[in-house]
N, CA, C and O atoms as a GROMACS GRO file, in nm:
protein
  564
    1VAL      N    1  -4.060  -0.215  -3.279
    1VAL     CA    2  -3.983  -0.325  -3.334
    1VAL      C    3  -3.916  -0.406  -3.223
    1VAL      O    4  -3.894  -0.526  -3.239
    2ALA      N    5  -3.885  -0.343  -3.112
    2ALA     CA    6  -3.816  -0.412  -3.004
    2ALA      C    7  -3.894  -0.532  -2.952
    2ALA      O    8  -3.834  -0.631  -2.911
    3TYR      N    9  -4.027  -0.525  -2.952
    3TYR     CA   10  -4.105  -0.636  -2.900
    3TYR      C   11  -4.101  -0.758  -2.992
    3TYR      O   12  -4.144  -0.866  -2.951
    4LEU      N   13  -4.052  -0.743  -3.111
    4LEU     CA   14  -4.038  -0.856  -3.202
    4LEU      C   15  -3.903  -0.925  -3.193
    4LEU      O   16  -3.884  -1.031  -3.253
    5ARG      N   17  -3.812  -0.870  -3.122
    5ARG     CA   18  -3.676  -0.923  -3.121
    5ARG      C   19  -3.661  -1.056  -3.049
    5ARG      O   20  -3.552  -1.114  -3.051
    6HIS      N   21  -3.765  -1.104  -2.987
    6HIS     CA   22  -3.756  -1.232  -2.919
    6HIS      C   23  -3.712  -1.344  -3.014
    6HIS      O   24  -3.648  -1.440  -2.971
    7TYR      N   25  -3.744  -1.332  -3.141
    7TYR     CA   26  -3.708  -1.437  -3.237
    7TYR      C   27  -3.557  -1.447  -3.256
    7TYR      O   28  -3.508  -1.553  -3.293
    8LEU      N   29  -3.484  -1.339  -3.233
    8LEU     CA   30  -3.339  -1.343  -3.250
    8LEU      C   31  -3.274  -1.439  -3.151
    8LEU      O   32  -3.173  -1.503  -3.182
    9ASP      N   33  -3.331  -1.449  -3.032
    9ASP     CA   34  -3.278  -1.541  -2.931
    9ASP      C   35  -3.342  -1.680  -2.939
    9ASP      O   36  -3.275  -1.781  -2.920
   10LEU      N   37  -3.471  -1.683  -2.968
   10LEU     CA   38  -3.544  -1.810  -2.964
   10LEU      C   39  -3.520  -1.899  -3.085
   10LEU      O   40  -3.516  -2.021  -3.072
   11VAL      N   41  -3.505  -1.840  -3.202
   11VAL     CA   42  -3.484  -1.918  -3.324
   11VAL      C   43  -3.335  -1.943  -3.337
   11VAL      O   44  -3.259  -1.856  -3.379
   12THR      N   45  -3.293  -2.064  -3.302
   12THR     CA   46  -3.150  -2.094  -3.295
   12THR      C   47  -3.091  -2.138  -3.429
   12THR      O   48  -2.971  -2.122  -3.451
   13ASN      N   49  -3.172  -2.193  -3.517
   13ASN     CA   50  -3.122  -2.233  -3.649
   13ASN      C   51  -3.100  -2.108  -3.733
   13ASN      O   52  -3.195  -2.032  -3.757
   14PRO      N   53  -2.977  -2.083  -3.779
   14PRO     CA   54  -2.949  -1.960  -3.854
   14PRO      C   55  -3.031  -1.945  -3.982
   14PRO      O   56  -3.071  -1.833  -4.016
   15ASN      N   57  -3.056  -2.054  -4.053
   15ASN     CA   58  -3.137  -2.046  -4.175
   15ASN      C   59  -3.281  -2.006  -4.144
   15ASN      O   60  -3.341  -1.926  -4.217
   16HIS      N   61  -3.335  -2.061  -4.038
   16HIS     CA   62  -3.472  -2.028  -3.999
   16HIS      C   63  -3.480  -1.883  -3.952
   16HIS      O   64  -3.574  -1.811  -3.983
   17ARG      N   65  -3.378  -1.841  -3.876
   17ARG     CA   66  -3.375  -1.702  -3.826
   17ARG      C   67  -3.365  -1.603  -3.942
   17ARG      O   68  -3.430  -1.498  -3.941
   18LYS      N   69  -3.283  -1.636  -4.042
   18LYS     CA   70  -3.272  -1.548  -4.160
   18LYS      C   71  -3.405  -1.542  -4.234
   18LYS      O   72  -3.446  -1.435  -4.281
   19ALA      N   73  -3.473  -1.655  -4.246
   19ALA     CA   74  -3.601  -1.658  -4.318
   19ALA      C   75  -3.705  -1.571  -4.248
   19ALA      O   76  -3.774  -1.494  -4.313
   20ILE      N   77  -3.716  -1.583  -4.117
   20ILE     CA   78  -3.816  -1.503  -4.045
   20ILE      C   79  -3.777  -1.355  -4.046
   20ILE      O   80  -3.864  -1.268  -4.052
   21THR      N   81  -3.648  -1.327  -4.041
   21THR     CA   82  -3.603  -1.188  -4.048
   21THR      C   83  -3.635  -1.130  -4.185
   21THR      O   84  -3.685  -1.018  -4.195
   22ARG      N   85  -3.608  -1.204  -4.290
   22ARG     CA   86  -3.639  -1.156  -4.426
   22ARG      C   87  -3.788  -1.135  -4.444
   22ARG      O   88  -3.831  -1.041  -4.511
   23PHE      N   89  -3.866  -1.222  -4.385
   23PHE     CA   90  -4.011  -1.205  -4.390
   23PHE      C   91  -4.052  -1.075  -4.320
   23PHE      O   92  -4.130  -0.997  -4.373
   24LEU      N   93  -3.998  -1.053  -4.200
   24LEU     CA   94  -4.037  -0.936  -4.121
   24LEU      C   95  -3.994  -0.804  -4.183
   24LEU      O   96  -4.062  -0.703  -4.165
   25VAL      N   97  -3.883  -0.803  -4.255
   25VAL     CA   98  -3.835  -0.678  -4.316
   25VAL      C   99  -3.866  -0.672  -4.466
   25VAL      O  100  -3.810  -0.589  -4.538
   26SER      N  101  -3.953  -0.760  -4.513
   26SER     CA  102  -3.997  -0.762  -4.653
   26SER      C  103  -3.882  -0.776  -4.752
   26SER      O  104  -3.878  -0.706  -4.853
   27GLN      N  105  -3.790  -0.866  -4.722
   27GLN     CA  106  -3.680  -0.896  -4.814
   27GLN      C  107  -3.683  -1.044  -4.853
   27GLN      O  108  -3.578  -1.106  -4.875
   28HIS      N  109  -3.801  -1.098  -4.862
   28HIS     CA  110  -3.819  -1.240  -4.897
   28HIS      C  111  -3.822  -1.259  -5.048
   28HIS      O  112  -3.827  -1.161  -5.123
   29PRO      N  113  -3.819  -1.384  -5.095
   29PRO     CA  114  -3.808  -1.410  -5.239
   29PRO      C  115  -3.940  -1.412  -5.315
   29PRO      O  116  -3.943  -1.456  -5.430
   30LEU      N  117  -4.047  -1.367  -5.255
   30LEU     CA  118  -4.177  -1.374  -5.322
   30LEU      C  119  -4.201  -1.256  -5.414
   30LEU      O  120  -4.145  -1.148  -5.395
   31ALA      N  121  -4.283  -1.278  -5.515
   31ALA     CA  122  -4.305  -1.178  -5.620
   31ALA      C  123  -4.359  -1.046  -5.567
   31ALA      O  124  -4.329  -0.940  -5.621
   32ILE      N  125  -4.438  -1.050  -5.462
   32ILE     CA  126  -4.496  -0.928  -5.407
   32ILE      C  127  -4.387  -0.826  -5.372
   32ILE      O  128  -4.410  -0.706  -5.382
   33GLU      N  129  -4.269  -0.874  -5.333
   33GLU     CA  130  -4.157  -0.784  -5.302
   33GLU      C  131  -4.056  -0.775  -5.416
   33GLU      O  132  -4.011  -0.665  -5.449
   34ARG      N  133  -4.021  -0.886  -5.476
   34ARG     CA  134  -3.918  -0.886  -5.581
   34ARG      C  135  -3.957  -0.800  -5.701
   34ARG      O  136  -3.871  -0.736  -5.762
   35MET      N  137  -4.084  -0.798  -5.734
   35MET     CA  138  -4.128  -0.721  -5.851
   35MET      C  139  -4.163  -0.576  -5.816
   35MET      O  140  -4.208  -0.500  -5.901
   36ARG      N  141  -4.140  -0.542  -5.694
   36ARG     CA  142  -4.172  -0.408  -5.647
   36ARG      C  143  -4.066  -0.306  -5.689
   36ARG      O  144  -4.094  -0.186  -5.695
   37TYR      N  145  -3.947  -0.353  -5.717
   37TYR     CA  146  -3.834  -0.264  -5.743
   37TYR      C  147  -3.781  -0.281  -5.885
   37TYR      O  148  -3.793  -0.387  -5.945
   38LYS      N  149  -3.724  -0.177  -5.935
   38LYS     CA  150  -3.653  -0.184  -6.062
   38LYS      C  151  -3.522  -0.259  -6.039
   38LYS      O  152  -3.468  -0.259  -5.929
   39SER      N  153  -3.472  -0.322  -6.145
   39SER     CA  154  -3.344  -0.391  -6.134
   39SER      C  155  -3.268  -0.376  -6.265
   39SER      O  156  -3.314  -0.309  -6.357
   40ARG      N  157  -3.154  -0.437  -6.270
   40ARG     CA  158  -3.072  -0.432  -6.390
   40ARG      C  159  -3.147  -0.492  -6.510
   40ARG      O  160  -3.132  -0.445  -6.623
   41TYR      N  161  -3.226  -0.595  -6.485
   41TYR     CA  162  -3.295  -0.665  -6.593
   41TYR      C  163  -3.439  -0.618  -6.614
   41TYR      O  164  -3.496  -0.637  -6.722
   42HIS      N  165  -3.496  -0.560  -6.513
   42HIS     CA  166  -3.635  -0.516  -6.519
   42HIS      C  167  -3.640  -0.368  -6.482
   42HIS      O  168  -3.621  -0.332  -6.365
   43ARG      N  169  -3.664  -0.286  -6.579
   43ARG     CA  170  -3.648  -0.142  -6.562
   43ARG      C  171  -3.767  -0.070  -6.498
   43ARG      O  172  -3.755   0.046  -6.459
   44VAL      N  173  -3.879  -0.138  -6.488
   44VAL     CA  174  -3.995  -0.073  -6.428
   44VAL      C  175  -4.057  -0.163  -6.321
   44VAL      O  176  -4.046  -0.286  -6.327
   45GLU      N  177  -4.121  -0.100  -6.225
   45GLU     CA  178  -4.192  -0.173  -6.120
   45GLU      C  179  -4.315  -0.240  -6.180
   45GLU      O  180  -4.385  -0.181  -6.262
   46VAL      N  181  -4.342  -0.362  -6.138
   46VAL     CA  182  -4.458  -0.436  -6.185
   46VAL      C  183  -4.578  -0.398  -6.097
   46VAL      O  184  -4.566  -0.402  -5.974
   47PRO      N  185  -4.691  -0.362  -6.156
   47PRO     CA  186  -4.810  -0.332  -6.074
   47PRO      C  187  -4.845  -0.451  -5.985
   47PRO      O  188  -4.827  -0.566  -6.024
   48ARG      N  189  -4.894  -0.423  -5.866
   48ARG     CA  190  -4.921  -0.525  -5.765
   48ARG      C  191  -5.008  -0.638  -5.819
   48ARG      O  192  -4.982  -0.755  -5.792
   49ASP      N  193  -5.110  -0.605  -5.894
   49ASP     CA  194  -5.203  -0.708  -5.941
   49ASP      C  195  -5.144  -0.800  -6.048
   49ASP      O  196  -5.206  -0.899  -6.086
   50LEU      N  197  -5.024  -0.768  -6.097
   50LEU     CA  198  -4.956  -0.854  -6.195
   50LEU      C  199  -4.846  -0.939  -6.133
   50LEU      O  200  -4.780  -1.015  -6.204
   51ARG      N  201  -4.826  -0.928  -6.004
   51ARG     CA  202  -4.721  -1.005  -5.936
   51ARG      C  203  -4.778  -1.141  -5.894
   51ARG      O  204  -4.792  -1.170  -5.775
   52VAL      N  205  -4.810  -1.222  -5.992
   52VAL     CA  206  -4.881  -1.347  -5.966
   52VAL      C  207  -4.787  -1.461  -5.928
   52VAL      O  208  -4.667  -1.456  -5.951
   53CYS      N  209  -4.847  -1.562  -5.869
   53CYS     CA  210  -4.775  -1.679  -5.819
   53CYS      C  211  -4.702  -1.751  -5.932
   53CYS      O  212  -4.757  -1.773  -6.040
   54ARG      N  213  -4.580  -1.786  -5.906
   54ARG     CA  214  -4.495  -1.855  -6.005
   54ARG      C  215  -4.542  -1.997  -6.034
   54ARG      O  216  -4.499  -2.058  -6.132
   55PHE      N  217  -4.629  -2.051  -5.948
   55PHE     CA  218  -4.680  -2.186  -5.971
   55PHE      C  219  -4.808  -2.189  -6.053
   55PHE      O  220  -4.867  -2.295  -6.073
   56GLY      N  221  -4.853  -2.073  -6.100
   56GLY     CA  222  -4.967  -2.067  -6.190
   56GLY      C  223  -5.103  -2.053  -6.124
   56GLY      O  224  -5.204  -2.090  -6.184
   57CYS      N  225  -5.108  -2.002  -6.003
   57CYS     CA  226  -5.235  -1.989  -5.931
   57CYS      C  227  -5.319  -1.871  -5.978
   57CYS      O  228  -5.440  -1.869  -5.955
   58ARG      N  229  -5.257  -1.775  -6.041
   58ARG     CA  230  -5.321  -1.650  -6.081
   58ARG      C  231  -5.358  -1.563  -5.962
   58ARG      O  232  -5.433  -1.466  -5.977
   59GLU      N  233  -5.308  -1.595  -5.847
   59GLU     CA  234  -5.324  -1.512  -5.727
   59GLU      C  235  -5.195  -1.433  -5.708
   59GLU      O  236  -5.090  -1.474  -5.757
   60ILE      N  237  -5.203  -1.322  -5.637
   60ILE     CA  238  -5.084  -1.244  -5.607
   60ILE      C  239  -4.994  -1.328  -5.517
   60ILE      O  240  -5.040  -1.385  -5.418
   61GLU      N  241  -4.866  -1.334  -5.550
   61GLU     CA  242  -4.770  -1.414  -5.474
   61GLU      C  243  -4.726  -1.336  -5.351
   61GLU      O  244  -4.618  -1.276  -5.349
   62SER      N  245  -4.810  -1.338  -5.249
   62SER     CA  246  -4.782  -1.270  -5.123
   62SER      C  247  -4.739  -1.373  -5.019
   62SER      O  248  -4.746  -1.493  -5.044
   63VAL      N  249  -4.695  -1.325  -4.905
   63VAL     CA  250  -4.658  -1.415  -4.796
   63VAL      C  251  -4.778  -1.499  -4.754
   63VAL      O  252  -4.766  -1.620  -4.734
   64GLU      N  253  -4.893  -1.435  -4.741
   64GLU     CA  254  -5.013  -1.507  -4.699
   64GLU      C  255  -5.049  -1.616  -4.801
   64GLU      O  256  -5.085  -1.727  -4.763
   65HIS      N  257  -5.040  -1.582  -4.928
   65HIS     CA  258  -5.070  -1.681  -5.032
   65HIS      C  259  -4.972  -1.799  -5.023
   65HIS      O  260  -5.013  -1.915  -5.025
   66ALA      N  261  -4.845  -1.768  -5.013
   66ALA     CA  262  -4.742  -1.873  -5.009
   66ALA      C  263  -4.757  -1.962  -4.886
   66ALA      O  264  -4.748  -2.084  -4.897
   67LEU      N  265  -4.779  -1.903  -4.770
   67LEU     CA  266  -4.784  -1.980  -4.647
   67LEU      C  267  -4.916  -2.054  -4.626
   67LEU      O  268  -4.917  -2.163  -4.569
   68PHE      N  269  -5.027  -1.996  -4.672
   68PHE     CA  270  -5.157  -2.053  -4.636
   68PHE      C  271  -5.244  -2.102  -4.751
   68PHE      O  272  -5.329  -2.189  -4.729
   69PHE      N  273  -5.228  -2.052  -4.872
   69PHE     CA  274  -5.329  -2.078  -4.974
   69PHE      C  275  -5.283  -2.147  -5.102
   69PHE      O  276  -5.363  -2.214  -5.166
   70CYS      N  277  -5.158  -2.133  -5.141
   70CYS     CA  278  -5.112  -2.192  -5.266
   70CYS      C  279  -5.120  -2.345  -5.258
   70CYS      O  280  -5.068  -2.406  -5.164
   71LYS      N  281  -5.185  -2.405  -5.357
   71LYS     CA  282  -5.203  -2.551  -5.357
   71LYS      C  283  -5.151  -2.615  -5.485
   71LYS      O  284  -5.189  -2.728  -5.518
   72LYS      N  285  -5.065  -2.546  -5.556
   72LYS     CA  286  -5.022  -2.594  -5.687
   72LYS      C  287  -4.907  -2.694  -5.684
   72LYS      O  288  -4.877  -2.755  -5.787
   73THR      N  289  -4.843  -2.714  -5.570
   73THR     CA  290  -4.738  -2.816  -5.562
   73THR      C  291  -4.764  -2.906  -5.441
   73THR      O  292  -4.800  -2.858  -5.333
   74ALA      N  293  -4.744  -3.034  -5.460
   74ALA     CA  294  -4.765  -3.130  -5.351
   74ALA      C  295  -4.668  -3.103  -5.236
   74ALA      O  296  -4.704  -3.116  -5.120
   75GLU      N  297  -4.546  -3.065  -5.270
   75GLU     CA  298  -4.445  -3.038  -5.167
   75GLU      C  299  -4.491  -2.926  -5.075
   75GLU      O  300  -4.475  -2.935  -4.953
   76LEU      N  301  -4.547  -2.821  -5.131
   76LEU     CA  302  -4.595  -2.709  -5.051
   76LEU      C  303  -4.716  -2.749  -4.967
   76LEU      O  304  -4.725  -2.711  -4.850
   77VAL      N  305  -4.808  -2.823  -5.025
   77VAL     CA  306  -4.927  -2.868  -4.952
   77VAL      C  307  -4.887  -2.958  -4.835
   77VAL      O  308  -4.941  -2.944  -4.726
   78ASN      N  309  -4.794  -3.050  -4.857
   78ASN     CA  310  -4.748  -3.140  -4.750
   78ASN      C  311  -4.676  -3.062  -4.641
   78ASN      O  312  -4.695  -3.089  -4.522
   79CYS      N  313  -4.595  -2.967  -4.681
   79CYS     CA  314  -4.523  -2.882  -4.585
   79CYS      C  315  -4.624  -2.805  -4.499
   79CYS      O  316  -4.608  -2.796  -4.377
   80ARG      N  317  -4.725  -2.748  -4.563
   80ARG     CA  318  -4.828  -2.672  -4.491
   80ARG      C  319  -4.904  -2.762  -4.394
   80ARG      O  320  -4.932  -2.721  -4.281
   81GLN      N  321  -4.936  -2.883  -4.436
   81GLN     CA  322  -5.010  -2.974  -4.349
   81GLN      C  323  -4.929  -3.008  -4.224
   81GLN      O  324  -4.984  -3.016  -4.114
   82GLY      N  325  -4.799  -3.027  -4.241
   82GLY     CA  326  -4.712  -3.050  -4.125
   82GLY      C  327  -4.711  -2.932  -4.031
   82GLY      O  328  -4.713  -2.949  -3.909
   83PHE      N  329  -4.708  -2.812  -4.086
   83PHE     CA  330  -4.710  -2.691  -4.004
   83PHE      C  331  -4.843  -2.678  -3.930
   83PHE      O  332  -4.844  -2.649  -3.811
   84VAL      N  333  -4.953  -2.699  -3.999
   84VAL     CA  334  -5.085  -2.689  -3.937
   84VAL      C  335  -5.098  -2.792  -3.825
   84VAL      O  336  -5.150  -2.761  -3.718
   85ASN      N  337  -5.052  -2.914  -3.848
   85ASN     CA  338  -5.056  -3.017  -3.744
   85ASN      C  339  -4.975  -2.976  -3.623
   85ASN      O  340  -5.017  -2.998  -3.509
   86ALA      N  341  -4.858  -2.917  -3.645
   86ALA     CA  342  -4.772  -2.873  -3.534
   86ALA      C  343  -4.835  -2.758  -3.456
   86ALA      O  344  -4.813  -2.746  -3.336
   87MET      N  345  -4.912  -2.674  -3.524
   87MET     CA  346  -4.970  -2.555  -3.461
   87MET      C  347  -5.103  -2.581  -3.391
   87MET      O  348  -5.147  -2.498  -3.311
   88GLN      N  349  -5.169  -2.691  -3.420
   88GLN     CA  350  -5.303  -2.717  -3.366
   88GLN      C  351  -5.310  -2.702  -3.215
   88GLN      O  352  -5.406  -2.645  -3.163
   89GLY      N  353  -5.212  -2.753  -3.145
   89GLY     CA  354  -5.212  -2.745  -3.000
   89GLY      C  355  -5.187  -2.606  -2.946
   89GLY      O  356  -5.228  -2.574  -2.834
   90PHE      N  357  -5.120  -2.523  -3.023
   90PHE     CA  358  -5.085  -2.388  -2.979
   90PHE      C  359  -5.187  -2.284  -3.023
   90PHE      O  360  -5.228  -2.198  -2.944
   91GLU      N  361  -5.226  -2.292  -3.148
   91GLU     CA  362  -5.310  -2.187  -3.208
   91GLU      C  363  -5.413  -2.249  -3.301
   91GLU      O  364  -5.386  -2.268  -3.420
   92PRO      N  365  -5.532  -2.280  -3.249
   92PRO     CA  366  -5.635  -2.343  -3.332
   92PRO      C  367  -5.680  -2.256  -3.450
   92PRO      O  368  -5.733  -2.310  -3.548
   93SER      N  369  -5.660  -2.125  -3.443
   93SER     CA  370  -5.704  -2.037  -3.552
   93SER      C  371  -5.631  -2.066  -3.682
   93SER      O  372  -5.676  -2.025  -3.790
   94VAL      N  373  -5.518  -2.136  -3.674
   94VAL     CA  374  -5.444  -2.169  -3.796
   94VAL      C  375  -5.524  -2.267  -3.884
   94VAL      O  376  -5.498  -2.279  -4.004
   95LEU      N  377  -5.620  -2.334  -3.825
   95LEU     CA  378  -5.704  -2.427  -3.900
   95LEU      C  379  -5.810  -2.355  -3.983
   95LEU      O  380  -5.860  -2.410  -4.081
   96THR      N  381  -5.843  -2.233  -3.945
   96THR     CA  382  -5.950  -2.159  -4.013
   96THR      C  383  -5.898  -2.032  -4.079
   96THR      O  384  -5.968  -1.931  -4.083
   97VAL      N  385  -5.779  -2.037  -4.131
   97VAL     CA  386  -5.721  -1.920  -4.197
   97VAL      C  387  -5.798  -1.894  -4.326
   97VAL      O  388  -5.821  -1.984  -4.407
   98ALA      N  389  -5.837  -1.769  -4.343
   98ALA     CA  390  -5.906  -1.723  -4.464
   98ALA      C  391  -5.833  -1.599  -4.514
   98ALA      O  392  -5.758  -1.538  -4.438
   99PRO      N  393  -5.855  -1.560  -4.638
   99PRO     CA  394  -5.786  -1.440  -4.689
   99PRO      C  395  -5.806  -1.316  -4.603
   99PRO      O  396  -5.716  -1.232  -4.594
  100TRP      N  397  -5.920  -1.302  -4.541
  100TRP     CA  398  -5.948  -1.182  -4.461
  100TRP      C  399  -5.880  -1.184  -4.324
  100TRP      O  400  -5.866  -1.078  -4.263
  101ASN      N  401  -5.836  -1.300  -4.273
  101ASN     CA  402  -5.771  -1.303  -4.142
  101ASN      C  403  -5.630  -1.360  -4.144
  101ASN      O  404  -5.570  -1.379  -4.038
  102ALA      N  405  -5.576  -1.389  -4.260
  102ALA     CA  406  -5.445  -1.454  -4.271
  102ALA      C  407  -5.333  -1.371  -4.209
  102ALA      O  408  -5.247  -1.424  -4.140
  103THR      N  409  -5.334  -1.241  -4.234
  103THR     CA  410  -5.228  -1.154  -4.179
  103THR      C  411  -5.236  -1.152  -4.027
  103THR      O  412  -5.133  -1.158  -3.960
  104ARG      N  413  -5.356  -1.144  -3.972
  104ARG     CA  414  -5.373  -1.141  -3.826
  104ARG      C  415  -5.326  -1.273  -3.764
  104ARG      O  416  -5.256  -1.271  -3.662
  105VAL      N  417  -5.362  -1.384  -3.823
  105VAL     CA  418  -5.319  -1.515  -3.772
  105VAL      C  419  -5.167  -1.526  -3.776
  105VAL      O  420  -5.105  -1.571  -3.680
  106LEU      N  421  -5.108  -1.487  -3.887
  106LEU     CA  422  -4.963  -1.495  -3.903
  106LEU      C  423  -4.891  -1.408  -3.800
  106LEU      O  424  -4.794  -1.452  -3.738
  107ARG      N  425  -4.937  -1.286  -3.783
  107ARG     CA  426  -4.876  -1.198  -3.681
  107ARG      C  427  -4.888  -1.257  -3.542
  107ARG      O  428  -4.794  -1.253  -3.463
  108GLY      N  429  -5.005  -1.313  -3.513
  108GLY     CA  430  -5.025  -1.376  -3.382
  108GLY      C  431  -4.927  -1.489  -3.357
  108GLY      O  432  -4.876  -1.504  -3.246
  109LEU      N  433  -4.900  -1.569  -3.459
  109LEU     CA  434  -4.806  -1.680  -3.445
  109LEU      C  435  -4.662  -1.631  -3.427
  109LEU      O  436  -4.585  -1.691  -3.352
  110ILE      N  437  -4.627  -1.523  -3.494
  110ILE     CA  438  -4.491  -1.470  -3.483
  110ILE      C  439  -4.468  -1.404  -3.348
  110ILE      O  440  -4.360  -1.414  -3.292
  111PHE      N  441  -4.569  -1.337  -3.296
  111PHE     CA  442  -4.554  -1.266  -3.169
  111PHE      C  443  -4.544  -1.362  -3.050
  111PHE      O  444  -4.492  -1.325  -2.945
  112ARG      N  445  -4.594  -1.483  -3.066
  112ARG     CA  446  -4.593  -1.579  -2.955
  112ARG      C  447  -4.456  -1.645  -2.944
  112ARG      O  448  -4.400  -1.692  -3.044
  113ARG      N  449  -4.405  -1.648  -2.825
  113ARG     CA  450  -4.274  -1.711  -2.801
  113ARG      C  451  -4.278  -1.862  -2.823
  113ARG      O  452  -4.177  -1.922  -2.859
  114ASP      N  453  -4.392  -1.923  -2.800
  114ASP     CA  454  -4.401  -2.069  -2.812
  114ASP      C  455  -4.427  -2.117  -2.955
  114ASP      O  456  -4.425  -2.238  -2.980
  115THR      N  457  -4.451  -2.026  -3.048
  115THR     CA  458  -4.475  -2.068  -3.186
  115THR      C  459  -4.378  -2.008  -3.287
  115THR      O  460  -4.373  -2.053  -3.401
  116VAL      N  461  -4.301  -1.908  -3.248
  116VAL     CA  462  -4.216  -1.837  -3.345
  116VAL      C  463  -4.112  -1.929  -3.410
  116VAL      O  464  -4.080  -1.910  -3.527
  117CYS      N  465  -4.061  -2.026  -3.338
  117CYS     CA  466  -3.961  -2.118  -3.398
  117CYS      C  467  -4.023  -2.203  -3.508
  117CYS      O  468  -3.961  -2.226  -3.612
  118GLN      N  469  -4.145  -2.250  -3.485
  118GLN     CA  470  -4.214  -2.329  -3.588
  118GLN      C  471  -4.247  -2.245  -3.710
  118GLN      O  472  -4.237  -2.292  -3.823
  119VAL      N  473  -4.287  -2.119  -3.688
  119VAL     CA  474  -4.316  -2.029  -3.800
  119VAL      C  475  -4.189  -2.003  -3.880
  119VAL      O  476  -4.193  -2.002  -4.003
  120ALA      N  477  -4.078  -1.981  -3.811
  120ALA     CA  478  -3.951  -1.956  -3.880
  120ALA      C  479  -3.909  -2.077  -3.963
  120ALA      O  480  -3.865  -2.062  -4.077
  121LYS      N  481  -3.922  -2.195  -3.907
  121LYS     CA  482  -3.889  -2.318  -3.979
  121LYS      C  483  -3.978  -2.334  -4.102
  121LYS      O  484  -3.931  -2.369  -4.210
  122TYR      N  485  -4.106  -2.308  -4.085
  122TYR     CA  486  -4.201  -2.319  -4.195
  122TYR      C  487  -4.173  -2.215  -4.304
  122TYR      O  488  -4.176  -2.246  -4.422
  123ALA      N  489  -4.145  -2.091  -4.263
  123ALA     CA  490  -4.112  -1.986  -4.360
  123ALA      C  491  -3.989  -2.026  -4.441
  123ALA      O  492  -3.985  -2.006  -4.562
  124TYR      N  493  -3.889  -2.080  -4.374
  124TYR     CA  494  -3.768  -2.126  -4.444
  124TYR      C  495  -3.802  -2.231  -4.550
  124TYR      O  496  -3.756  -2.222  -4.664
  125LYS      N  497  -3.883  -2.330  -4.511
  125LYS     CA  498  -3.920  -2.436  -4.605
  125LYS      C  499  -3.998  -2.381  -4.724
  125LYS      O  500  -3.973  -2.418  -4.838
  126VAL      N  501  -4.094  -2.292  -4.696
  126VAL     CA  502  -4.176  -2.235  -4.804
  126VAL      C  503  -4.091  -2.150  -4.897
  126VAL      O  504  -4.103  -2.160  -5.019
  127PHE      N  505  -4.004  -2.066  -4.841
  127PHE     CA  506  -3.917  -1.983  -4.925
  127PHE      C  507  -3.824  -2.070  -5.010
  127PHE      O  508  -3.795  -2.036  -5.125
  128THR      N  509  -3.779  -2.182  -4.955
  128THR     CA  510  -3.694  -2.275  -5.030
  128THR      C  511  -3.771  -2.336  -5.147
  128THR      O  512  -3.718  -2.348  -5.257
  129ILE      N  513  -3.896  -2.373  -5.123
  129ILE     CA  514  -3.980  -2.428  -5.230
  129ILE      C  515  -3.999  -2.323  -5.340
  129ILE      O  516  -3.987  -2.354  -5.458
  130PHE      N  517  -4.030  -2.200  -5.301
  130PHE     CA  518  -4.052  -2.095  -5.400
  130PHE      C  519  -3.922  -2.059  -5.472
  130PHE      O  520  -3.925  -2.030  -5.592
  131ASN      N  521  -3.810  -2.061  -5.402
  131ASN     CA  522  -3.681  -2.033  -5.468
  131ASN      C  523  -3.645  -2.140  -5.571
  131ASN      O  524  -3.567  -2.113  -5.663
  132GLY      N  525  -3.701  -2.258  -5.557
  132GLY     CA  526  -3.673  -2.367  -5.650
  132GLY      C  527  -3.744  -2.354  -5.784
  132GLY      O  528  -3.720  -2.432  -5.875
  133GLU      N  529  -3.831  -2.258  -5.795
  133GLU     CA  530  -3.908  -2.235  -5.918
  133GLU      C  531  -3.880  -2.094  -5.969
  133GLU      O  532  -3.871  -2.000  -5.889
  134VAL      N  533  -3.866  -2.079  -6.097
  134VAL     CA  534  -3.836  -1.948  -6.157
  134VAL      C  535  -3.958  -1.857  -6.144
  134VAL      O  536  -4.071  -1.898  -6.173
  135MET      N  537  -3.935  -1.734  -6.102
  135MET     CA  538  -4.042  -1.636  -6.091
  135MET      C  539  -4.089  -1.596  -6.231
  135MET      O  540  -4.008  -1.579  -6.322
  136VAL      N  541  -4.219  -1.582  -6.247
  136VAL     CA  542  -4.278  -1.547  -6.376
  136VAL      C  543  -4.299  -1.397  -6.384
  136VAL      O  544  -4.382  -1.340  -6.313
  137TRP      N  545  -4.223  -1.332  -6.473
  137TRP     CA  546  -4.236  -1.188  -6.493
  137TRP      C  547  -4.337  -1.162  -6.603
  137TRP      O  548  -4.333  -1.229  -6.707
  138PRO      N  549  -4.428  -1.069  -6.584
  138PRO     CA  550  -4.525  -1.037  -6.690
  138PRO      C  551  -4.455  -0.979  -6.812
  138PRO      O  552  -4.350  -0.916  -6.801
  139ARG      N  553  -4.512  -1.000  -6.928
  139ARG     CA  554  -4.455  -0.945  -7.052
  139ARG      C  555  -4.448  -0.793  -7.042
  139ARG      O  556  -4.539  -0.728  -6.991
  140GLY      N  557  -4.340  -0.740  -7.092
  140GLY     CA  558  -4.323  -0.595  -7.093
  140GLY      C  559  -4.258  -0.538  -6.968
  140GLY      O  560  -4.237  -0.417  -6.958
  141TYR      N  561  -4.226  -0.626  -6.872
  141TYR     CA  562  -4.163  -0.580  -6.749
  141TYR      C  563  -4.031  -0.650  -6.733
  141TYR      O  564  -3.960  -0.627  -6.636
   0.00000   0.00000   0.00000
């Protein structure tokens, strides 16, 4: 974990730093994590395959889906395009992200000192977009 701590010094915006920290410790607002635990209102854990995107994609609402693949809102698509444009000079692999390599590409961007600030800013924006929409809980959960 110590080799990841570079983001604590490099990401100077507190909101961006909190977003990347929440992403790294799996405390983000996406369904893949939120539906993993029982709560006061939801007494049972939701099976992974039912933790679908709140924007109606029918895909699992994971970090990879939120950051790279969800296309159901123009705001998210525009935000992603800005991120991809910013990353082109640093990491061309961001242009060819596919479901099978999304985690590897994302880790590579976070581990790099020259891209971690942009990833943190992007994660903050994406989490804000997702927080603006109510999470869809499956019936019976």
